[in-house]
C-alpha positions in Angstrom: 52.2 -39.8 97.0 48.5 -39.3 97.6 45.9 -38.8 95.0 46.6 -35.5 93.4 43.1 -33.8 92.9 41.7 -34.7 96.5 44.8 -33.3 98.1 44.5 -30.1 96.3 40.8 -29.8 97.2 41.9 -30.2 100.8 44.5 -27.5 100.4 42.1 -25.1 98.9 39.4 -25.8 101.6 42.2 -25.4 104.3 43.3 -22.1 102.8 39.6 -20.8 102.7 39.1 -21.6 106.5 42.5 -20.0 107.1 41.0 -16.8 105.5 37.7 -17.0 107.1 39.3 -17.4 110.6 41.8 -14.6 109.9 39.0 -12.2 108.6 37.5 -12.9 112.1 40.7 -12.1 113.9 41.1 -9.1 111.6 38.2 -7.2 113.1 40.0 -7.1 116.3 43.6 -6.3 115.3 45.0 -3.2 113.7 48.2 -4.4 112.1 47.6 -4.2 108.3 50.7 -5.9 107.4 49.4 -9.1 108.5 46.6 -8.7 106.3 49.1 -8.4 103.3 50.8 -11.5 104.2 47.6 -13.6 104.0 46.7 -12.1 100.6 50.4 -13.1 99.5 49.9 -16.5 100.8 46.6 -17.0 98.7 48.3 -15.6 95.7 51.3 -18.1 96.2 48.6 -20.9 96.5 47.0 -19.9 93.2 50.2 -19.8 91.6 51.3 -23.2 93.0 48.2 -24.8 91.6 48.7 -23.3 88.2 52.2 -24.7 88.2 51.4 -28.1 89.6 48.4 -28.7 87.1 49.7 -26.9 84.0 53.3 -26.2 83.9 54.7 -29.3 85.5 52.7 -31.9 83.4 54.4 -30.3 80.2 58.0 -30.1 81.5 60.6 -32.4 79.8 60.5 -36.0 81.1 64.2 -35.6 82.0 63.3 -33.5 84.9 62.5 -34.9 88.1 58.8 -34.2 88.0 57.7 -36.1 90.9 60.2 -34.3 93.2 59.0 -30.9 91.8 55.2 -31.9 92.7 56.5 -33.0 96.1 58.3 -29.7 96.9 55.4 -27.7 95.6 52.8 -29.7 97.8 54.8 -29.7 101.0 55.4 -26.0 100.5 51.7 -25.3 100.3 50.7 -27.7 103.2 53.6 -27.1 105.7 55.9 -24.3 105.2 53.5 -21.6 104.0 50.6 -22.2 106.6 53.2 -22.4 109.3 55.0 -19.1 108.0 51.4 -17.4 108.0 50.8 -18.4 111.6 54.3 -17.2 112.8 53.6 -13.8 111.3 50.1 -13.3 112.7 51.2 -14.7 116.2 52.4 -11.3 117.6 48.8 -9.8 116.9 47.4 -12.9 118.6 49.7 -12.6 121.6 49.1 -9.1 122.0 45.3 -9.5 122.0 45.9 -12.4 124.7 48.0 -10.1 126.7 45.5 -7.3 126.8 42.6 -9.7 127.4 39.3 -9.3 125.6 38.7 -6.2 127.3 35.6 -4.9 125.4 33.5 -7.8 126.6 34.9 -7.3 130.2 33.1 -4.8 132.5 33.6 -4.2 136.4 31.6 -6.5 138.4 31.3 -3.8 141.2 29.8 -1.2 138.6 30.9 2.1 137.6 32.7 4.4 140.1 31.9 8.0 139.1 34.8 10.7 139.1 33.9 13.9 140.8 34.3 17.4 139.5 36.9 17.9 142.2 38.9 14.9 141.0 38.7 16.1 137.4 39.8 19.5 138.4 43.0 17.9 140.2 43.7 16.1 137.2 43.6 18.9 134.9 45.5 21.1 137.3 48.5 18.4 137.3 48.4 17.9 133.7 48.7 21.6 133.1 51.5 22.2 135.3 53.2 19.1 134.0 52.9 20.4 130.6 54.2 23.8 131.6 57.3 22.0 133.2 57.7 19.6 130.0 57.4 16.7 132.3 56.2 13.5 130.5 53.1 11.7 132.0 50.6 9.3 131.0 47.2 9.3 133.1 44.5 6.8 132.2 41.0 7.1 133.5 39.1 3.8 133.8 35.4 3.8 132.6 33.3 0.7 132.2 36.0 -1.9 131.3 38.3 -3.1 134.0 42.0 -2.3 133.9 43.0 -4.7 136.6 45.2 -6.7 134.5 47.5 -3.8 134.1 47.1 -2.5 137.7 47.9 -5.9 139.1 51.5 -5.6 137.6 52.0 -2.0 138.6 52.9 -0.3 141.8 49.9 -0.2 144.0 48.8 3.3 145.2 45.1 3.0 146.2 45.2 7.0 147.3 42.5 9.7 146.6 43.5 11.7 143.7 45.2 15.0 144.3 47.1 17.4 142.2 50.3 17.0 144.4 50.3 13.2 144.2 50.0 13.2 140.6 53.0 15.5 140.3 55.0 13.5 142.8 54.3 10.3 140.7 55.7 11.9 137.6 58.7 13.6 138.9 61.7 12.6 136.6 64.0 9.9 137.5 61.7 8.2 140.0 60.6 4.5 139.7 57.0 5.5 138.6 57.8 8.3 136.0 57.9 6.4 132.9 54.5 4.3 133.4 51.0 5.0 133.6 48.6 6.2 136.2 45.3 4.5 136.4 42.4 6.3 138.1 39.2 4.6 139.0 36.5 7.0 140.1 38.1 9.3 142.7 41.1 7.1 143.4 44.7 6.5 141.9 44.8 2.6 141.8 48.3 2.3 140.7 51.4 4.1 139.1 54.0 2.6 136.7 51.6 0.6 134.6 52.6 -0.6 131.2 50.3 -1.0 128.3 50.7 -2.9 125.1 51.7 -0.5 122.3 49.4 0.2 119.4 50.5 -1.3 116.1 48.1 0.9 114.1 50.1 2.3 111.0 47.8 5.1 110.4 49.4 7.2 113.0 52.8 8.9 112.7 55.7 6.2 113.0 57.6 8.7 115.0 55.1 9.0 117.7 56.6 8.2 121.2 56.1 5.1 123.4 53.7 7.0 125.7 51.4 8.1 122.7 51.4 4.4 121.5 50.8 2.8 124.8 47.8 5.5 125.2 46.5 4.3 121.8 46.9 0.6 122.7 44.8 0.8 125.9 42.3 2.8 124.2 42.0 0.3 121.4 41.3 -2.6 124.1 39.2 -0.6 126.3 36.7 2.5 126.7 39.2 4.2 129.1 40.3 7.7 128.3 44.3 8.6 128.6 45.9 11.9 128.9 49.3 12.3 127.5 51.9 15.0 128.3 54.9 14.9 125.7 58.2 15.3 127.5 59.8 16.9 124.4 57.2 19.7 123.7 55.0 19.8 126.8 52.0 19.0 124.4 48.8 17.5 125.9 46.8 14.8 124.1 44.1 12.3 124.9 43.6 9.0 123.5 40.1 7.5 123.5 38.2 5.1 121.3 41.3 4.4 119.2 41.7 8.2 118.4 44.5 10.6 119.3 43.4 14.1 119.8 45.8 16.9 120.6 44.6 19.7 122.8 46.4 22.2 125.0 43.1 24.1 126.2 42.2 23.7 129.7 38.5 24.0 128.9 38.8 21.6 126.0 40.4 19.0 128.3 37.6 19.4 130.9 35.1 19.1 128.1 36.4 15.7 127.0 36.7 14.5 130.6 33.0 15.3 131.2 32.2 13.7 127.7 33.7 10.3 128.2 34.1 9.9 131.9 31.0 10.1 134.1 
C-alpha cells in the first residue's frame, strides 16, 4: 500500500482538476443532471476522506482495517472517477456530433435571403399550419450546417412554396426530417439534428421542437416548427423557443435574425 497522505493529496488534486475541466465543459452543455453528479462525487470524496482518516483508525482491531482502507482508496481513484466520466460522456458525444459550431463560419460568406424567399417560406408555413402538417424549416445564418446537410437528402433547389409543401407531404421519405435553407436555396431535406437536453423546457415537448432547440443551441440559425398535433407555429433561435401564430410576427422575426 502506498503512503497514505501523499496519495490522498493526489486524489484531492485530481478531483479539483476534474471539477475545473467539468466547469469548462459545463459552459457548453445544457444537461443539469451531470452537474449534480459531479457535486455528488465531490461529496462522496469528502465523506471518504473523513471515514479514512477519522473513522477507520478508531475501528476495533478485529476488523480488516487495511482491507477497508484499500476499498475506500480504490473506490475514489478508479470506480468513482470512471462513473463520472461515463455519465458525462453523452454530453461530450453530443457536442462532438454537432461540432463546435459557434466557432465555425462559412468560408464563402453570408448568403442573403431575399424578401421573396421569406414570403415563400411564410406562405408554406401558414398553409402547413392550417392543414396541421408537421414541419421543421431551418434557415442558416453565419454558422454552417453542412455537417447535417451532408447526411440528408440533397435538394439544391430554389425556395418556393410548392417545393416546401411537397417536401413535408405526410408519409414521404423527407417528411420527418428538417429542411435546411441557405440564402434563397433549399440545401437539403430530411436532416436530423441532435435533440436538446435542456430541462428548462416542457418535458412533453415533441422531437421536432427538441431538434429545433438543439440546433439553435449550437448555431445562430433560426428554425420554424409546425406542430403536427395542433398546427401551432414556433421558432427556435438562440436557445429560445417562441410560440407565434401571426404571419406578421413570423415575418418580423425572419427579418430580425436572418439577413
